[in-house]
Every structure is written in structure tokens, then in C-alpha cells.
C-alpha positions in Angstrom: 73.6 58.1 -130.1 76.6 59.9 -128.6 78.3 58.1 -125.9 82.0 57.4 -124.5 82.1 54.1 -123.4 85.3 52.2 -122.0 85.4 48.7 -123.5 85.0 45.8 -121.2 86.1 42.2 -122.1 82.9 41.0 -122.2 82.8 42.1 -125.4 85.1 39.2 -126.5 82.1 36.7 -125.8 79.2 39.1 -126.9 80.6 39.8 -130.4 82.2 36.0 -130.5 81.4 35.4 -134.3 82.7 38.7 -135.2 86.3 38.5 -133.6 86.8 35.2 -135.1 85.7 36.8 -138.6 88.7 39.2 -137.4 91.3 37.2 -136.4 90.4 35.2 -139.8 91.3 38.1 -141.7 94.1 39.5 -139.8 95.8 36.1 -140.0 95.4 35.4 -143.6 97.0 39.0 -143.8 99.8 38.1 -142.0 98.8 40.9 -139.5 99.3 41.0 -135.9 96.7 43.3 -133.2 97.4 45.7 -130.6 96.5 44.2 -127.4 93.0 45.7 -126.7 92.1 45.9 -130.8 90.0 43.3 -130.4 87.7 45.2 -128.2 88.2 48.4 -130.4 87.4 46.7 -132.7 84.2 45.5 -132.5 82.8 47.9 -130.6 83.4 50.5 -133.8 82.1 47.7 -136.2 78.9 47.0 -133.6 78.5 50.8 -134.2 78.3 51.1 -138.1 75.1 50.8 -139.6 74.3 46.9 -140.8 74.6 47.7 -144.7 78.3 49.5 -145.4 78.2 48.7 -148.7 79.1 51.8 -150.9 79.5 54.0 -148.0 82.5 56.3 -147.7 84.4 56.0 -144.6 87.4 57.7 -143.6 90.3 55.4 -141.6 91.9 58.0 -139.4 95.5 56.9 -138.5 94.9 53.3 -140.2 98.0 52.0 -140.9 97.8 48.7 -142.2 95.6 47.3 -139.8 92.9 45.4 -140.0 89.9 47.7 -140.0 90.6 49.2 -143.3 90.1 45.9 -144.7 87.3 44.8 -142.7 85.3 47.5 -144.2 86.2 47.0 -147.3 85.4 43.1 -147.7 82.1 44.8 -146.5 81.9 46.3 -149.5 82.8 50.2 -148.1 84.9 52.7 -149.9 87.8 53.8 -147.4 90.4 56.3 -147.8 93.1 55.1 -145.2 94.9 57.8 -143.5 98.1 58.1 -141.8 101.3 59.6 -141.7 103.0 56.4 -142.3 104.8 56.5 -146.2 102.5 53.0 -147.5 103.6 54.4 -151.3 105.4 50.4 -151.3 102.6 48.9 -150.3 102.9 44.9 -150.1 101.7 42.5 -152.7 99.2 40.5 -149.9 96.8 43.9 -149.8 97.3 44.4 -153.0 96.5 41.0 -154.7 93.2 40.8 -152.6 92.0 44.4 -152.5 91.3 47.3 -154.7 94.2 50.0 -153.7 94.7 53.0 -154.7 96.4 56.7 -153.5 94.8 59.2 -153.3 97.3 61.0 -155.0 100.2 59.8 -157.0 102.7 60.6 -154.3 100.1 58.2 -152.1 101.2 54.7 -153.9 103.8 53.2 -155.6 102.5 51.3 -158.8 103.2 47.6 -158.4 106.2 46.8 -160.1 108.0 49.2 -157.6 107.7 46.3 -155.1 108.4 44.0 -157.2 111.8 45.1 -158.1 112.0 46.7 -155.0 116.2 45.2 -154.4 116.2 45.2 -150.3 112.8 43.1 -150.3 113.9 39.5 -150.5 112.6 37.1 -152.8 111.4 34.9 -150.4 109.5 38.4 -148.5 107.3 39.2 -152.3 106.3 34.8 -152.5 104.9 35.3 -148.6 103.3 38.2 -149.9 101.6 36.5 -152.7 100.4 33.3 -150.8 99.1 35.9 -148.2 97.1 37.7 -151.1 96.3 34.7 -153.0 93.0 34.8 -151.5 91.8 37.7 -154.1 94.1 36.7 -156.6 91.3 36.0 -159.3 88.7 37.9 -157.4 88.5 41.0 -155.3 86.9 42.5 -152.5 83.8 43.9 -153.6 84.7 47.8 -151.8 87.7 49.8 -152.3 91.0 51.2 -149.7 92.4 54.7 -151.3 96.1 55.1 -149.9 96.2 58.9 -148.6 99.8 59.9 -146.6 98.7 63.1 -144.3 98.4 64.8 -141.4 94.8 64.3 -139.5 94.9 68.0 -138.9 95.1 69.2 -142.8 92.9 66.8 -145.0 93.2 69.0 -147.4 92.5 67.0 -150.4 89.3 65.9 -148.6 86.1 67.8 -149.3 83.7 68.8 -147.0 80.6 66.8 -146.0 82.3 64.2 -148.0 82.3 61.2 -145.8 79.9 58.8 -143.7 81.4 57.6 -141.0 84.8 58.5 -140.2 86.8 55.5 -137.6 89.8 55.3 -136.0 91.5 52.4 -133.9 93.3 53.8 -131.4 95.7 56.1 -133.2 94.3 59.5 -131.9 95.7 59.8 -128.6 99.3 60.0 -130.3 98.1 63.6 -130.7 98.9 66.6 -127.9 95.6 67.1 -126.3 95.2 70.3 -128.1 96.1 68.7 -131.4 93.3 65.9 -130.3 90.8 68.6 -130.7 92.3 70.4 -134.0 92.1 66.4 -135.3 88.6 66.3 -134.3 87.6 69.4 -135.9 89.2 68.4 -139.1 87.6 64.8 -139.3 84.0 66.2 -138.3 84.6 68.9 -141.1 84.4 65.9 -143.9 81.7 64.3 -142.5 78.1 64.5 -144.3 75.8 65.8 -141.4 74.5 63.1 -139.2 77.5 60.9 -140.2 79.4 59.4 -137.7 83.1 59.5 -136.2 83.8 56.5 -134.0 87.4 56.6 -132.4 88.5 54.0 -129.1 91.5 55.8 -127.4 92.9 55.0 -123.8 91.1 55.8 -120.5 92.6 57.0 -117.2 89.8 56.4 -114.8 89.7 60.4 -113.4 92.4 62.5 -114.4 94.1 62.5 -117.7 97.4 61.2 -118.2 100.7 60.5 -120.3 101.8 56.9 -120.9 105.1 57.3 -121.8 105.7 53.7 -123.0 103.4 54.4 -126.1 103.3 58.0 -126.6 100.0 58.4 -126.2 97.2 60.0 -123.7 94.7 58.7 -121.4 91.9 60.2 -121.1 89.2 60.8 -118.2 85.2 61.4 -119.4 85.2 65.3 -119.0 88.5 65.8 -121.0 86.8 63.6 -124.0 84.0 65.5 -123.3 85.6 68.8 -124.0 88.6 67.9 -126.5 85.8 66.2 -128.9 83.3 69.0 -128.2 80.6 67.0 -126.5 77.5 67.9 -124.2 78.2 67.8 -120.7 75.2 65.2 -120.3 77.1 62.9 -122.7 76.7 59.3 -120.9 80.0 57.2 -120.4 80.8 54.0 -118.1 83.7 55.3 -116.2 81.7 54.5 -113.0 82.6 51.1 -114.0 86.4 51.8 -114.6 88.3 49.7 -111.4 85.6 46.4 -112.3 86.4 46.7 -115.7 90.1 46.7 -115.1 90.1 43.6 -112.8 88.3 42.0 -115.3 91.1 43.0 -118.1 93.9 41.8 -115.7 92.2 38.3 -115.7 91.5 38.2 -119.4 93.3 35.3 -120.3 92.4 35.6 -124.4 94.2 38.8 -124.7 96.6 38.6 -122.4 97.9 34.8 -123.5 97.4 36.5 -127.3 99.9 39.0 -127.2 101.9 40.2 -130.0 105.0 39.3 -130.8 106.5 42.8 -130.9 105.5 43.5 -127.8 108.1 41.1 -126.3 110.7 43.2 -128.2 110.9 46.4 -127.0 109.6 48.6 -123.9 108.2 51.7 -126.7 104.8 50.3 -126.0 101.3 49.8 -124.4 103.2 46.0 -122.6 106.4 46.7 -122.1 108.7 43.8 -123.3 105.4 41.6 -123.6 104.6 41.6 -119.7 100.5 41.1 -119.5 100.5 44.4 -117.1 97.3 47.0 -118.3 97.5 50.3 -117.1 94.9 51.9 -119.3 91.5 50.5 -120.6 90.3 51.2 -124.0 87.1 53.6 -124.5 85.0 54.7 -127.5 83.6 57.9 -128.3 80.8 58.1 -130.6 80.3 61.8 -132.0 77.4 62.3 -134.9 77.7 65.5 -136.8 74.5 67.5 -136.4 73.9 66.5 -132.5 71.1 63.7 -133.5 
């Protein structure tokens, strides 16, 4: 079912087992969550088919985030796409997961990382400790690093992917750019394949959140940019109620990642708990099925 859904904090309770798994995985990999990412991740994963073993999945705007690694633990073959250069991907990921580059230029050999004299020895040792769980038995899936703009995925064939996922990345394109990205991502999907993306929601009129450099979208704008039918259901009528619940959510408030407290250029400037928008999930199915 195609839909647009503002994400309620009740997902943290409804998906408690999954939330705990994601927290454990992030801890073992030395990763932090964006302030609403546990909601985004649980929503996306809950909309996947129960068995994704051997499925081909694009993680669009992946960075080094948790989702790609979680999908690999479930046996998926992930193409991890980002404009971020990850050529010297840390050892803690390479030790546990089968990681390669789509092109030679996308991922440097391990020896380049080990002999990067700009990296302190203790950092390498920390990486090895974090990745030690997989040094002798790697996860079943694969992660393929691809350094590329999402508008031009020239190295990915038409109708080659089962699923596309994206965690709070697409809103950093302009509205016109987002439409181009959606078109390109849909090109790569097999007929019947799903695009599952989370973005930022605006209650009744789209606006730009300057600190995080991201757009917040109303439901009608999302329908237009994702080329969804006008009758695609949404729950924006509950926006105010869900915002009250978000602002009162102690679990997210009390577990803000450390990086929020170091800058005003993020979704929670200087670590002050003051949500200005809510996360929203979009599910689009190729062929409209």
C-alpha cells in the first residue's frame, strides 16, 4: 500500500524488540542516532518483507549509518550510496561485514586505512575492538560502497533492485532536486519494488529548516514530488497531537547524540530538546501496486 505517514513516538513501544536490536548494533559499531532516527528506522524496517535474504537494496544517502549494516545482518545485498567520500571506511565495519566498492575508486584497500598516518593507532585499535564480533564470522549480507549523487546513478542498471530505502537524507535536496532523485531511484527498482523513505514533515506548508539544511514537507507536496496519486492516504490530521507527544518523549530527549551539543548546524541546535518538525515516511511502489 502506498502511503504517507507522520511517524508517532508510539513506534518505540510497538517495535521495542527492534529498537533494542538497533541500539545494540549501533553500540557495537560505535555509531550515534539522529534525534528521530529510531522512529525512521523502525518504520522502514517494519514495511520490509519479513525475509530480505539475498534481496538487492539501495540505501540512498546512507553515509555510515546503521540501516545498511542492519540490512546486511539480515542477509541483504546493499548498495550504500552517498556523496560522502567513504574510501577509507573504518576497520570496524570491514571486520564484521563483507564490504566492497562498486568501482575501484569507491573503496580503498584495507592497507590504505592501516597505513594512514593521519589516523592515531588507538583509533585503529578501537575499530578492531568494535569490529571484533565479525572478525571470524562475518554477516551473511554484503554492503557495496558507491560514491555518487543520487540524481545520476549511472552504474546501476534499470529494474535491478528489489527495494530502495532512505533515512532522513532526501530532504537535503531542493524540492526540484528531490523530484529528480525520486525518478532516478524508481528507475532502478524492479516492477512492484518499494521505495521507503523518511523525510521531515511540515504541518500545512512546506518550509526550509536552516539549522539542518533540510526541507520540511506538507502532505500535498510529498504527493507531487513522489508522483503519488492524489488519494494517497496520510495522517497529517494528527500532526499537532503527535508533536505534543514528541516534545514529551523522554526516551528521545534524554538520549540525544553527543554531536548535537557541539553545533547549531543540526536538527537539534546545541542539544536543546525543541522539536521543530516531525519525521514522515513515504512508501511508493513501482507500478502503483
